[in-house]
N, C-alpha and C positions, 0 to 999 in steps of 0.2 A: 439316762441318752450317754452315748458313746461320745470318747470326745468328737469336736466337730475340726476339721479339718481342714478350712476352704479350699488351701491352695495344692489338694489333692482329689477335689474332685470330679469328676468330668461329666455326668448327666444331670438335668438339672429334670425331673419328669411332673407332670399333671397325672398323676394317677385315676382320683375316680371324682365325679359329683354326683349330687343326687339330692330328691327335694321331694318331702312328704308332705301330702297335701293335710293329712289330718294334723300336724304342730306347727307347720309354717316353716321348718325348720329345711334352709338349704346345709349342705355338707359339702366344705371344696379340700380335697386332699392333694400333699402332694408330697415328695422325697428327693434327696439326693442318690445318684446311685443307688442302692439297693436298700437303704437305711430306713429307719421306722419313717413313719408316716408324719407328718404334719397336719393336720386337719383344723381347718376355720370353721365356721359356723354364722351361720346371717338366717336370722328371724325375722320374719315377716308375719305383723301383729292381723287377727283377722279370722285364723284359723278354728275351724275346719273349712280347706275351700273346696267346693265342687266345680271342676274342670271338664268341659265335652272338649269332646276327639282333638279340637281346632285349637282351646285355647293351652289344651295340653301339647299339645306341639310346638306352639311358640313358648309356653316356659321350658319345654326343654330346651330348645334353641337359645334361650336368654340364663337358662341355666351354665350354659355351657361356655357364652362369650363369657359372663360373670367368672366362671372358673379359669379360663384363658389370662380375664384383665386381672385380678385379682393376685395373678400367680405371682405378679412384678415385686408382690412384697417379701417374694419368699424367696426368689430366684435371683433376687441383690446380694443375699447374704454371700454367695460365690462365684458368681456368674459364670458356671461355667461352660464349655463348648459347644456341649450340646443338650438340646433341648428333646424331653419325647413323651408326646401324648399318647397316655394306654388304654384309656376308653373308648375313643372317639376318633375318626380321621376329620381332618376341616382340610378346605379347601385353597386355591394359589390365594383367591382375594382376604381372605379369612387370616391368611397367616402372613400376609402381608401387610394388612392392618396395625396385628400381633406386633411386628417388628418395627411398624413406624412408632405403634402406643412405647413399647419395650425403651428404643433408642433417642426416642426424642423426651420422653417423659423421665430418663434415667440421665436426662444431661446435665443438668447440676449433682446431680449424685457423681456422673462419671467423671465430672470436673476435680471436683472436689476430693475424691479418692484416686487421681491421677492414672484413670483409667481411660482407653479408647476403646472403645462398643462397637463401632462404625467393623462393619462386615462378620463381630461375633455372634451375635442374635439369631441365626433361623430356624422360623421353624419348619416343621415337617409340612409337606403338600401332598397329604396321601387319598385326598377324598375329590370326588369328582365335584366341578363346580354343580350349588347350589341352581334351582329357578328360583322363580320372585314367591314371597312367601306369601301364602294369602291372609285376609284381612282376620281381625281374631274377633270380631263384632264391638269393639272399644267403643265408650260413648265420648264424646270430645273432651270432658271434662279434666282438669286440669289437675297435675301430683306436683305439686312447685316445692324444688328443694329451699332450703333453710337455711342460712347458718349463722342467721344471729348477726351479722352486719348489715350495712344501710342498703345493700345491693337488694339481697332476696328481699325486702321490704318494700323497695321500690318498685320491683313485679307483684310482687304480690296483691301490692295500691293500686296498678297500674291496668292489672286480670281485673278488680273488682270491681274499677270503675267502668271497663268493656261488658261487664255481664259474663264473665267466663268463672262456674262454677269451678272449685278447687280445693284440696288438701294439701296443706303444707306438712313436707316429710322433713326427717332428719336419720341421721344413723351415729346413731352412739347416745350415751348419759348424762349427757350435757345440762344442768339444768338453766344455764343464760340462755340456751338457744329454747327448751323450753319454754321459757317463762316470753322471749320474744312468740314464738310460735302460738301461745295462750292468749297474749295479748292482740291476736290478728285478729279472734274471734270464731276463725274458721275451722271445717275440721283438720284433725291432727292423725297423724300417721309415724310414729317412734320405731324404726327399724332397730335391731340387736342387730351389733356384729362382731362375734369374738376372736381376735386371731390366734393361730396354733397358740398354744403355751411354751411349749418350745421353743417358738420364735426369741422370746426373749434370754434362753438359757443358751440360743446361739450366738445372739449379740455378745455376751458375756464373755464368749470364750473365742472374739473376734472374729467375727463374720464382717463384709464389708456393710455398712449403714448409710442413713442417710435419707436425702428425700426423694417419695416414688410419687407418682402422677394420678393422688389421690382423687381429686375432681374425676377423671376416669374408671376408677373404681366404685366411685359413689352414685356414677353413672350407670355401670352397669347392672350395680343394685338397684334402683331407681324403674331401671326396666322391667325388672322381675318384679320389681315390688306392681308396678304399674297395671303389668296381667293380671297379678293374681286379685285386685282391688277393683280392678274394669276403670281404670284413667288412661284415653286414648292420647293423653297429650302428657309428656318430661320434661319439664322446662325450670331451667338453671338461670343465673342472673351475673354473667360474663361478660364485661362492656368490651369493645374494641381495641382498649388498652392492653388486655390480654395474652394478644396475639405476639408482643412487642420485646424481648426479654434483655441482657444486659450484655454490651458489650464487651468483652475482654479481650484486652490484650495478648495478641497472639494463638490465641485461642478462637475468637469469632462470638456470635451469637448464641447465651446460653438461656432459655426461657427458662425458670426455675417455675413459672404458670402454664408451661406449654400446656396440657390436658384444659384449660380454660380457655384454650386459644379456638382461633376461624378454621384451620385446619383440622383440630382433632374435633370441631364440632361435624363438619362437613361430612370428614370420614364416617364417624362413629354412628351420628345418625342416619346415613344413605346406609350405614350396612345395619340397623335395628329395620330400616323398612325393608331389606330386600331379603333376610335369613329369616328374622325373628316373627315378624307381623306387619302387614301391606297398610294399617292404620295407627300405629305407633307413631306418634312423631315428636320428637328429640329433637331440643333447640334452646338457644339461650336466648331471651326478650328480651334484653339492653346489648345486646352483638354490635346494635347500628351508634349506641352512643359512648362517649370516651367517659374516664371516671370523672370527670369535672360536671358530663353533664349530667350522670347521675348522684354524684353530691348535690348539684342546682336541684333533682326534683326530688332527693329526701328534706333537703330544707323546707320547701313547702308545707311541710308537716313538722308539728313537735306529738303526735301522739308515741311515739319510740322512744323517747331523748332519754327515758330515764331506764331506758330496758335492752336497748343492743349494744353489741358491742364488737371490733373490729381487731382486738386487742390479740397478738398471736399469744401470746401468753396463757391466752385464756383457754387454747384449744391443742395444745402440747400435750400429746397421748402420756408421759409422764412429766413430771418436773413441778416448779413452783409457780404458782398462779397470783395476780397480782391485788390485792388484797380491796382495791376499788376492782370497775369493768376496764379501767385503761393502765396501763404501767407508765404510760407517759414514755416510753424508752426506746422502744420495737417505731421497726420504720414505720410499720399500720400503723400506729399511735400517731408519726411524727405525718402522716403521708392524710392519713384522715381529716386531723386538725386544717392542713394546710390547705387542701380541696375544699371543705366547707367553710371554712373562713370569707372568702367572698363571697358567699350565698347570706349567710346568715347574722344576723344581731351578734358583737361579741360578747354579751354577756352572756348569752345562750349558749353559745359555743364552750366557754370558761367555765363553766355552772356543769356541760357535759362532762368535763376533761378533768373537773376541778383544781384544774389550774392552767395559765397562759405556755404554752408550751413555745411560743414563739418570742418571750420574755427571757428564755433563759440561755445565755450566754457557752451552757455545757451540750446543749443539743448541736451545736453547730456540725459536726461530721456527719452528723444525720441526716441534716437537713441537705448539706454539701452532695451528698450520694444521689439524694432525691432529683436536685437540680441540674447532675450530672457533673459536675463543679469538682475536679482535681478528685475522681473516684467514679467508679461504675455503679450502674443503676443497683440497689441490693436486689439479694436472694430474697424477693416478698412480692407479693402478689400487691402491690402500689405501680397508682400510675408511670405515664412516660417524660420523660423529662421535661418535655416541652411544655406539660398541664403542670410541673411543679413551677416551673417558668413563668409561665402565664401566672399563676396563680399568686405567687409572691408580687409580678410585677402588680396586679392587680392591690395588693394589700401597700405597697409603695406609695400606692397614688391617694393613699386614704386615714385621715389625720385622724382616728383611729390606732391605726397600724402603726405609722411609719415610723411611731420612735420607739415600736416595741427593736430588743436588740438584735434577733435577728433579721428580723427588716430592712433596719438601719443600718447594718453589716453587709445585706444582700445591695441596698441601692449603694452602699460606695464603694463594694469593694467588688462586685459579683455583677452586676449591671453594668457597668463600661466597656466590659469583653464583650457582650451580649449584643446579637444585632436586632436592632430594636423594632425591626418586620417581623423577625420570631414570638414577640413576646405576647401579640393580641392574643384575650382569652376567647371572642365571639366565633372565629374559625372550630374552634374546641366546642362547642357548645351545638352547632350543628348536627344531626344524626345523618348519618351515611354509610355506603359500604354492604358487603355480602351478608345475609344472613340466613335463616330458613324460618324465620317466623312466620304461620301463614300468612297469605296475604289480604284477606279480610278482617284477622286479628291484628295485623299490623298498623291498616289503616283506622280502627278504633283505637289501638294504644296510640299513635302516634301523636291524634288528635288529643288524645288526654295530657301527651309529654308537651305538647304545644300550648295547649291551654293556661 
């Protein structure tokens, strides 16, 4: 491949996309200027797929949506000033959605790279407005994203209790996620995704790199998979805390997990029903819950104690993985330990993690960031600062926790600086807020949560 000079690149191109029903392989091709194609593949198990005309038209729209969303992994390498779509036109609403996804989904990336993307990302608008997509004749069963952590497992068990037929789906080769998926005893769908090999070489040659809105990409992949495998619901497990970012002095709010938030869910879900298939419903089952409410639900059963992990070091594309399922050092380990502590017996929690993270003075800085004490919330998928403060307040009042180093430090140094009226945990455990869960299903699921 020729040398990659990010600063000289003027155009990012969406070259083409195609899907082969005989093999289940989708090809997504991109390029910079007139350079070589960067080709990503997504493989949906179950081929060959027989598609009638309506379903085939829906698949084509889902493929284009995936092409547009997945392009963010490549666009970010150079963030050139012009975007071109070679193979098909898009309308005003689709262009606006993509600008929203790229600008907000690359918020942390832009901050860390010292870039201002406002006004820079503009998708061409050269297609007529699309009418309402027809129904694709999809059954009501759910394709549920599983990530190996507590949240998706809470969703799966809630749907099971509500009597919803479901298939659990994940993307990539994680053995940890596979083990969790198999532990559910449900049908599974393991989707393959291979990034363009040249992307890794481009990164070595000085491309911009950093966080992308991976949940947006995974959402688009699962929408395509749902159409092909006959699922009328695509279910994620993002709670309401995901809608809140880190407040950076001088910058404002930067949300590491923007594509897990309500703004993305609402815009993306409406687009799928308008453009792809009227009977394909995308939503997060846990949107009305806080992280602490999800933790309380997870603690009700020990079915997955020996299998789940939310430790981010387990899910890096490259890099070392912890010898155990929890590294005990990353913000996700810190937060999940703290969130579960008020709701499960201490010996059970320590057994899950292999040690007591709250009795380690060396972890103080990590917990300060979660509490938003002398630091901002970490760039990770963790709960709001008020949730961490409420959880720590609970522990400070319990004999089995109050002597632990970080709990005692909280009570001694941090609590005196906080407003006692804002430390109650009960309001944070109430379901509420906007969501896209179908009304009849939410009635059954909320009854399960309240039981």
